[in-house]
N, C-alpha and C positions, 0 to 999 in steps of 0.2 A: 283283839286278844292281847293282853299284856305279855311281855316277853321277859318276865323276871322269874320264871318258874325254876325250881331246883331240879334241872334235868339230870337224869342218870346217864351220863355220857358213855360210860362203858357198855351199858345195856343197849343203847341206841346204836353204837358202832358195831357191836357184835351181831345184832340183828341185820344191820345194813351189809356188813361184810359177808355174812352167810348167804343172804339173798344175791349179793353181787357175784358170788361164785358162779351163778348162772351166766353172768356176763363174761367171766373168765373163760368158761367152757365155750361160749359162743365165739369169743375172740380166737381161741385156739382152733376150733373146728372151722371157722371162717377162713383162716389164713393158712393152715397146714397144707391145704391143697396146692397153694402156689409153689412151695418149696419141693413138694413131692412130685409135681407135674413133670419135671424133666426125666423122672425115673419110672413112674408107673405107666406113662404113655408108651415108652419102648417095650415094657413088659407085656402090655395088652396090644401092642402093635397098632397104636392109634395114629393114623396119618391124615385123615380127612379133617377139615375145619369143623364139620358138623360134630364128629365124635370128640374133637378137642373141646368144643364149646359145651357139649353135654357132660363130659367128665368133670369139667370145672364148675358147671352150674347145676348139676343134678340135685345137690343138697338144697338148693334154693327152692326146688319144687316142694320138698318137705317143709321148708320154712313157711311157704304159703299155706300149706295144710295146717301147720301149727298155729299160724295167725288166725285162720278160719275157725279152728277149734276154740280159740280164745274168745272169738266174737260171741259164740253161743254158750260157752261153758264157764268163762271167768267170773261173770256176775252171778251165775247160778251155783257153782261149786266152790268159788273162792280162789284166791291166788295161791295159797299154800299147797293145796292138793295138786294143782297143775304143775307147779314147780318141782314137786316130788316126782311126778311123771316125767318131767324133762330130764331130771337126773338119771332116771332109769334108761331113757332113750339114748342119752349120751353114752352110757356105759355099753349098751348093746351095740351101738354104732361103732364105737372105738374098737371093740373086739372083732366085730363082723368085718369091718373094712380091712383091718390088719390081716385077716385070714382069707380074704377073697381070692379066688382063683380064676374067676371069669369077670369080664367087664360088666356083665349084667349084675352079678352079685356085688361087685364093688359099688355100683351106682345105687343098688337097693339099700345097702347099709348107709351110704351117704345120705339118702333120702330119709332114712330112719333118724339119723342124727340131725338132719335138717328140721324135722318136726320138733325135736328138742330145742334147736336153735330158735325156731319161730316162737315157741312158748317162752323161753328164757329171756330173749331180747325184748319181748313184749311185757312180761309180767314182773321181771326183776326190778326195773325202774319204777313201775307202777306200785309195787308192793312197798318199796322204800319210801316213795313220795307220800303214801297214805299213812305211814307211821312216823314220818319226820316232822319235827316242829317247823313252823313256817320260815323262821329266820335261818334255819339250817338246811332247808330242803334242797336248794340248789347244789350245795356241796355234797350232801349225802347221796343225791341221785347221781351226781358226777362220780361218786365212788364206783358205781356200776360201770361207767365208761372207763374209769381207770383200770379196773380189772379186765375189761374187754381188751384194752391196749396191752395190759400185762400178759394176757393170754396170747395176743398177737405176737408180742416179743418172744415169749417162751417157745411158741410154735416155730418161729423163725430160727431161734437159737438151736432148738432140737433138730430141725431140718439141717442146719448148717453143720452141727457137730456130728450127726449121723452120717452125713455125706462125706465128712473128712475121714471116717473110719475105713473107707474103701481106698486104701493107699495104692491099689493096683490100677485104678481108673485114671486114665490120662485126662488132662485138662481139656484137650481138643477131641475127646472121644466122640465118635459119630453115633447115630441112632442104634445101629446093630451092636456096637461095642458096649453101649450102656445097657442094652437089653440083656446081654450075656454076663454082665458084671454082678457083683454082690449088691451094689446099690439098686440095680434094675430088678434083681430077683427078690431080695430080702430087705434092703435098707429102707425103702419107702414104707414098708409094713410097720416098722418100728416108729416111724413118724406119726402114723395114725394111732398105733397101739398105746403110745405114751399117754394118751388122754384118759386112759382107763382109771388111773389113780385119782385125779381130781374129780372125775365123774362120780365115782363111788363115794368120795368124801362129800360132795354136794348132796347126793341122794340121801345119805345118812343124816347129815346135819339139818336138813330141812324139816325133819320130823320134830326137831327140838325148838323151833322158833314159833311164835304165835301167828295166828291168822291176822290179816290186815284189819285194823280197828274200824276203819270206815266201812269195810265190807261187813263186819260183824254188826255194826249199828244199823246199816241198811237192811240187814237180814234179821232184825229184831232180836239181836243177842247183845243188848246193851251191857248186861252184867259182865260178860266176858271181856267186852271192849273196855269197860271201866277198870277192870283189874290190870289189863295191859297198859292202859294210859297212866294209871297210878304208878306203875313201875317205871314208866318213862319220865314222868314229870311231877308226880305227887297228886294228892287228892284234888286240889283246886284245879290243876291242869286237866285232870280227868273230867271233872264236872263241866268245865268250860268247853272242852273239846266235844264231849257228847252232846251238850246243848247246842253248840254251833252246827254240828253235823245234822242234828235233828231239825234245825231251823230251815234247812234246805230240802227237807223231805216231808211229804204229806203222809197221812196214815196209809194211804193206798200204795205208797212206795215201799213200805216195810215188808220185807220177805218176797217182793215181786221183782221180776226182771222186765223192764219196759223197753223192748227193742223198737217199738213203734215210735218212741220219742226221738229216735235218731232221724226221723223224717220231719221233725218240726223245723221251722225256718231258721231259728237262731242256732240250733244244733247243727243243721246242714251247713251253715256258713263256717262254723268252727271245723266241721269235718272236711270241708273243701280246703281250708287253710292247712289242716293237718296232713291231708293227702298231698297237697302241693309240696310241703316241706319234706315229706318222706321221699317223693320222687326227686326233689332237688338234692337231697343228701346222696342219693345214688347216682343220678345223672350228672352230678358235678365231676364225675370221672374218677373218683379216688379208687373205686374197686378195680378199675383197669390197672392202676398202679399196684394194687395189692395182689390181684390174681395173676396178672401178666407181667409182674416185675422182671421175671427172668427174660421174657421176650423183649421188654423195653431195654434192659441193660445189654442184652445180646445185640440188639440193633445199634446200640451206642458203642459197640466194639469190645465188650468185656468177655473174659473167658468164663467157663462154667463155675469154677471155684470163686472167682471174683464176683460173679452174679450172686452166689449164695451169701457171701459176706455183705454185699450191698443191701440185700434183702433184710439181713439182721439189723443193719444200721437204720433202715426204715422203721423197724419195730422200736428201736431205741428212741428215735425221734418222737414216735407216737406216744410212748410212755412219758417221756420228759415233758411233752407239750401239755399233757393233761394237768400238770401242776399249775400251769398258767390259768387254766380254767378254774381250778380249786380256789386260786387267789382272787379271781375277778368276777366269778359268776354271781355272787350275792352282793358284790360291791358296785359293779357297773351295769349289771343286768344282762339279760339274754339278747335283747335286740341289738344293742350297741356292739357287742362282741361279734355277732353274726354279720353285721354290716361291714365292720372293719376287715374281717377275715375274707368275706366274699369278694370285696374289692381287691384285696391282695391276690387271691386265687385267680381272679380274672386276668390280672397283669402277668402272673406267673405262667399261666397257660399260654398266653400270647408269646412269652419269651421261650417257653418250652417248644412250642410249635415252630418258632423261628430257628431254634437250635437244630431241629431235624431238617427243616427246609434248607438251611445253609450248611448242613452236614458238619456241624461243630462237634457233636458227639462227646464221648468221654466225660471229663470232669464237669463240664457245664450242665449236662443232662442230670448227673447225680445231684448237684447242688440245687437245681431247680425242682427236681422231684422231691428232695428232702424238705425244701421250704414249703412246697405245696402241701405235703403231708403234715407239716407242722401247723399251718393255718387251718387245715381241715380238722385236725385233731383237737385244736383249741375250740372250735366253733361247731360246725355241723355234726361232727361225730357225737359229742355228748349232749349238745343243746337241743337237738331234735327230741330226744327222749325226756329231757327236762320240760320242754314246752308242752309236749303231748300229755305228760302226766299232770299238767296244771290246768289246761284250758277247758276240759270237758266236765259236765255236771256229774255229781256223785251217782245219780240214778243209773247212768249209762256209761260211766267212765271206762269200765273194763271193756265193754263192747266197742266203744268209740276208739280207744287206743288200739284195739285189735284191728280195726279197719285201717287205721294209720299204719300199723305194722304190716298188714297185708299189702298196702300200697308200696311200702318200703321194699318188701320182698319181690313184688312184681317188677318194680324198677330195677332191683338188683339182678333178677333173673334175665330180664330183657337186655340189660346192658351187657352182662357177662356172657350170655349165650350168643348175642349178635356181634360182639366185639371182633372176633377173628375175621368175620366176613366184612364188617365195616372197615377194619384196618386195611384189608386187602384192596378195598375199593377206593378209600379216601387217602390212604397213606398216613404215616405217623403225624406229619405236620398238620394236615387238615383235621385229623382226629382230635388233637389237643386244642386247636383253635375252636372247634365245635364246643368243647367243654368250657372254654372261656366265655363263649356267648351264653351258655346255660347259666353260668355263675353270675354274669351281668344281669340277666333277667331275674334271677333269684334275688339279687341285691335290690332291684327296683320294687319287686313285690313285697319283700320284707319291710322296706322303707315306708311303703304306703299302708300296709295292712296289719302287720304283726303288732299286737299290744305288748307292753312291758308287764311282766308278771312277778318280778322279784319282790321279796319281802312281804307278800300277802298270803293269808291263809287260803286254802283251796275253796273254802266257803265264801270268802270275800270275792275271790275271782269269779266264782260261779254267779254270784249276784250281779257283779259288774258286767260280765260278758253276756248275761241274759238280758 
């Protein structure tokens, strides 16, 4: 397809930014738990590693439910309706978690928000990829990850600033003192409740964007798709796009959902690759840094307020790093970036493990953690979703990406829930060395198996990969 169409850049970016608000909410909801953890645990008197793991990871159960819903519903009901549902669930979760008075109620509303997270992280990048021109797709899908990182940063800033409001809480306060403080009774509630504003905004704005054009074409609504595509790139672009999408579909595909096609050999190979990448993104260990940053920095010798500031710095590095992805993803490709960054993460985990083994602590741990977060944020964080949105056939793309997303959440939950017990048995040094080994294995698999996808239409990729 020629790449000289008169694209309506403003319209494309408005659509992409609206959908990417789902990524922002995911990022906020994903990370807010880490900064609130030192305060809600004393409130609910959480002392066992099992309850600590459950409080941190309960939302991930909802994420798995959201991903499963997408497997069966995204190709049947479309991307837009489910993203509207996600906005509603984020809103209910933010309010419910902030008002929770029991640990059961806290986790219930975290799970409700998790369902929204599972839908948004799955469908926001998919929706953007299906509306984006091929030569802009990498950057536009990366917008979603940029807003994920921005949500991460704002959650960390909110947590930090709210914690500073409690001027009576001593830096070396113990469990009982925190439980009795304003931070332990009320502060953590504001950390969760602050999400209500962007959640309502996302819910409302999603009513005003179009449905995915590829979903419309697949569901025999070519006229609606043509109007949207014309607005994106003009009449010729619309004609070429509709024709190219139809060329990958047979008459029997129109209006039908073919989940049985997921079992075909070529699709199964791509599913296996997608599932591996999803587990790699999680078991590379970054969520331990995100969810348990307070524990890591405490082990390195930092005080409570120093820990909160260090967590904010992590968020700043994540946001800054995504600009590197913006500049490189459509120039150097997905595979090259993943290989360079995985090699760097392998070495950094080796050094981080040694820092704890040799009890170096302090500054060295902070620097190594920040460098690790930087390479992850450039590569695995955004590019998993770029690759997943590109490699699957139009007929089953929604269901296939949802399976990849389900694997992502299973990996996330198993890592997050088991970490307190793993850390107690292995210790910090061995724990980080384990993540280094996982990154090294990921490097080898990507080197041998992952195809390069930059600069090609989704239909070109479908024909090549089939």
